[in-house]
N, C-alpha and C positions, 0 to 999 in steps of 0.2 A: 315713763321709762322704768321706774322702780317697780311698778305694778306688773309690767310685761316680764321683767326679770324674775319677779316672784312666781308668776305663772310658769315660767320656764323651769325654775327650780323645783316646783311641785311636780311637774311632769316627769322630771328625771329622778325623783326621790327613790324610786324602786331600784335604780341602778347602783346606788351607793351602798346599800346595806351589806350585801355579801362582800363588797370590796374592802370595807373598813371595819370588819368585825374585830380585827386586831391591828389597829393603826401603828402599834409599836414595831411591826415587822416591815413596814414600807420603807426599807432602807436601800439606798443605791448600792449596788454591788459592782464588782469589777470582774465580770466573767471573761474567760479567755476569748480574745478577739478572733473573728472568723478568718481574717486574712493577715498576712505579714510578709514583708519582703524577705528574700533569701539572703541578700548580702548585707547583714547587719553586724555591727561590732560585737553584739552578744553572741552571734553565731560563730564568729571567727575564732573565738577562744582567746582573744587578746585581752589581758586584764585592763579594764578601763574604769574610771570613776563615773558611776552612773548618776544621773539626775534623780532627784526625789520623785517618787511616783505621785503624780498630781491626780486629784479627784476630778470627776466630770465637771463639777461647778468651777473648780480652779482653771480648768482648760477653757471653759466657755467665757471666763472672765478676761481671757487674754485678748487684747486688741487685734493681734495678728490673726487669730482664728476668726474673729468676726469679720475682719476685712477679707479674709480668704473666702468665707462663705458668700459674701456680697459679690466678690469677683466671679465665683463659680456660677452664681445665680444670673449675673449679667451675661456671662458667656453662654449659658443655656438659653436665655431669652433671645440673644442675637442669632444663635444657630436655629432655634425654633422658627423665628421670623423668616429667616432665609429659606428654610425648607418649606414653610407654609405658603409663601408668596412667590416662590420661583415658578416661572412659566417657560413656555417654549422659546420666548425671546430672550430669556436670561442668558447672559454671556458667560456666566460662570461654568467651569468645566464639570462634567459628570462626576469626576473623581472628588472634586471639592464638595459637591452636594452629598455624595456618598459618605464622606468623612463627617460632614455636619449631621447627617441623619444618624450615623453611628453614635456620635457624641450626645445627641439628644436622647437616644435610647439608653445610653450608659448613665447619663446624669439624672434621668427622670426619677428614680427612686430617692436619690439624695435631695433633689429639689422638692419633691413631695413632702419629705420629712422636714425640711427647712421651713416650708410654708405652713405645715401643720403645727410646727413649734411656735411660729409667730402667732398663729391663731390662738393657741393655748395660753400664751403669755398675755395676750389681750384679754382673754377670759378671766385670768387671775386679777388683772387690773380692774375689770368690771365688778368683781366681787368685793373689792376693797370698800366701796361705798356702802354696799349692803351690810357689811360687817358692823357698820356704825348705826344701823337702823334701830329704832325704838322697839320694834317687834322682835321678841326673843326667838320665836319660831323661825322667822325669816333669817335671823343671824345664824341660827343653828344650821339651816339648810345652806346658807352661803358658805359657812365654814367647811361643810362636807364637800361642796363643789370645789372650793379652793384646794382642799387636800387632794381631791381627785385630779384636778388640773396639774398640781405640782408633781404628782406621781407620773402623769402622762408626760410632763416636761422632762423629767429625769429619764424616762424610757426613750423619748425621742432624741434627747441629747446623746445618749449612749449609742443609739442606732446611727445617728449622724457621724459620730466618731468612727464607728466601724466601717461605714460606707466611704469615708474619706481615705482610708488606708488602702493602697493599691493591692490588687490580687497578684500573687506571684505564682505562675504556673508550676514552678518546681515544687511548691509546697504540697501539691497533690501527688507527688511521685512516690514510688517505692524507693528502697535504698539498699546500698551495700555498706555494711558496718565493718570497720577494721579496728582491731585492738592490737597494740604492740607494747611489749615491756620496755621500760625506759631505764632510769638510773636506779640501782639497788640490787642487782644480781638476782639470786633466787627469790628473794622477798618480793621484788618487783614483778617477777613472773607469777608468783602465787596471787598477788593482788590483781594482776591482769586476768587470771582465771576467774576470780571472784566477780570482777567487773563484767566479763563476758557472760557469766551466769546471770548477773543482774539484768543485763539487757535482754537475755532470753526470757527471764521472768516478766520484764516489762512488756515484751511482745505478747506473751501469753495473757497477761493482765488485760490487754487491749484486743485480744482475739486476732492478732496478726500471725502470719506464718513466719517461721524462723528457720531458714535452711542453711546449715553450716557449709561453707565453701572451703575454708582452710582451717587447720587445727594443728599447730606445731607445739607440742607439749614439751615440758622440761622434765628432768629426772625426778624432781620432788612433787610432780603433779601440777605444776604451774603451766603457764602459757608463754611462749616466746612471741608468738604471733597467731592471730586467728581472724577469720572474716566470715560473715554470714550475709545472706540475702534476706531482707526483711520486707514483707509485703502486707499491705492492709490499709484501710482508710486513714488518711492523715498521718501515716507512719513517718514520713520524712519531716513533716511539720513538727511533730512532737519529739523527734529524735535529734534534730539538727543542732540543738543547743548543747548536746553532749560532746560535740567535737572540741578537742583541745587536750591539754595536759591535766591529768588527775593525780593528786598527791596523797599518799597515805602516811600517817604517823602512828606507829605502834611498835610493840615489842614483838619481833618475829618469832616464829616457832623454832627457828634454828639458833636463836640467841640464848646463850647459856647464862650470861651475867645480868640479864634483865634490863638491858639498855634499850632506850627508844631509838628506832631507826626511821629515816625518811626515805621513801621510795616513790617512783613515779611510773605512770604508764600513759600512753596516748590513745586517743580515740579519733578516728576519721569517719565522717558520715558522708557518703557519696550518693547523690540523687540518681535514681534510675528510672526515668520516665518510661511509660509503656510505648510511647512513640518517639523515637529518636530521629532527629532531622539530619543525620549524617550516616554515611555507609562506611564500612571498613573493607578495604581491598584485601582479599585473601592473599595476594602477593606480598602484602606488608606484614604477614604473620609467619613466625617460625614456631611450629608446634613440635614439642618434644614429649616423649613418653618415657616413663621409668617405673621401676618397681616401687610400690608403696612401702613406706617405712612406719614403724611404730605399732602399737596394739591395733588389732583389727581382725584377727581370725586367720583362716587358712590362706586367704588370697594375698596376704601380706608377703612380699618378697618372693612370690611365685609367678605372678603375671605382671605385665607392664600396664597396669591400670592407671597409675598416676599420670596426670597431664600438666605440662607447663607450656604456656603460650606467651611469646614475646612479640610485642608490637615494634617492629624494627625502626620505623621513623622516629618514634618517641622514646624507645627503650623501656616502656612500661611492661610489667610482667604480672601475670596471674597464673596461679596453679591450684590444682585440686586433686586430692587423693582420698576423699571421703567415701566414694562409692566403689563397689566391686567392678562396675562396668566402666570401661575406658570411655565409652560414648557419653555416659552421664557425667563423668568427670570433665570431659571436654566441654560439654554444654555449660556446666557450672563455671568453669574457668573462663569461658567466653563471656558469660554473663558478668563476671567480676571485671574483666578487662574492658568491656563496653562501658560499665559504670565509671571506670577510671578515665577513659577517654572522654566521656561526656562531661565529667567534672573538670577535666583540663580545658574543654571548650568553654565552660562557664567561667573559668578563671581568666581566659583570654578576653572574654567580653567585659570583665569587670576589673582588669588588671590595673587600670588607672586609679582605682579606689582601694581595693583590697586584693591580696593574693590569698584566696581562701584556703587552699590546700596546704601551703607552706605555713600559714599562721596556725592552722589546725594542728599540724604535727610538730612544728617548731623544731627545737633541738632536743626535745625530751628532757630539758633541764628542770631542776626543782623550782627555779625562779619564775617559770612561765605558767604556773598552775592556774587553772580556772576554778578548781574546786579542791578542798582539803577534807580528808576523812581522818579525824583524830579520835583514836580509840580510847585514849586515857580520859578525854573529856566527853566521850560519847556524842560527838557532834559532827555534822557535815556542813561545811560553809562554802557557799558559792561566792567567789570574790568579785564577780562581775556586778552583782547587785547587793553585795554585803548581806546576804540572807543565810541564816543558820537554822538548821533543824536538828533535833536530837534523836538518838537511837540509830547508831550506825548500822547495826545488823538488820534492823527493820528497813532501813533505806536500801540496803543491798538486796532486799527481796525483789526490788523493782516494781513495787506496787504503789500504794497511796502516797507515801512520803516523796517518792521520786515524781509522782504526778503533781503534787503541790509545788515542788520546786520548779517543775517544767511550766506550770501555769503562771507562776510569778515571772519567770524569764520571758514568757510570751507577752505578758502585760507590759513589761519594760521595753521589749522590742517593738511592740505596737506603738507605744508612746514615743519612742525614739524615732520611728518612721514618721509619725505625725509631726513632731517638732521639726524634723528635717524638711518635710514638705512645706511647712509654714515658712521656714527660713529661705527655702528656694523661691517661694512665691514673693516674699518681701524683697529678696535680692533682685528679682526680675524687674520689679516696679522701680527700684532705685537706679 
């Protein structure tokens, strides 16, 4: 047995050299997970005490995860057997068989990874004996194979965790972003303008389009309210954690005595799928036109280019006056209204758990914040995961620092989804 193992090690020797030139870098990372549910506590903007972010090894040490994997594997085997041995005389309905075939197809990548993981774990066990061999050359080869298997195990475990998290269709959507000044008067409006610019920078950083729909400015150059349509790969998935109340602590430009002020603004992120499974009856709309106001050139206050659309059954309103053309403004306003109606539909489907829109916007009070921007301490703190980064001005550029924060939020959200899935599974068994 040992001789056959030795021959196997020799035959694979060439595979290890390039892989372990720098063994110190074979560290398990926490990349942003591919999929995440939409309706998460992190997304709602509600301040919550988050769990400690567990490592891959800590997660796999949980009995609940191991039991869940066994349950999934058993379910897969039962469905596969039913599909494989079903015949013309089978009394099961065609719908039932179709469901089982679909389940087999969906679970196949996960089951393949689980079984590959089992195989690698057995290989590690096999090398333990060879590590005690008298032959130094054999021990060296066995150690290399062991390191190779351990790295494969880490990669497979990470892959399994990603495959366990359900895909949420809405994560692939585009979005409508809304920002609104909250508590703090002119200072809140100035902060709202900075935040809107930050999200435009974030969109540019990722190569997304950022199309302004509404822009209600204040006298000092701030923003009372603004909205934009954001389109691009994973735009909603990366932006959804921004929804909620943001708080700024700084000395305002208008403050003559140098006192620190606290102001707030709110962000709402509304998913806008390319294919929406409901229609809007034109009879339910009241479309109003008016002259555009504010800076904008000769067309301002000379033509009825601004458009305001009211959805009568719900009272939802969207308006746009950014374009010279009334037709283009109408198209943009309709786009914003459609996103609001779609978001309302999502709320109805999940109302038993969370009311996403209301929690996102809240009452705009200082106590509901999800994130604080403190200029005196030059820090940005996200209260949902107790994470702090420094360099407020760098963060407001909407580039790497915001990306780092977003990735951490995604990791916590993914783990929250996984733990909830395991709790649901254990609850069903009990």
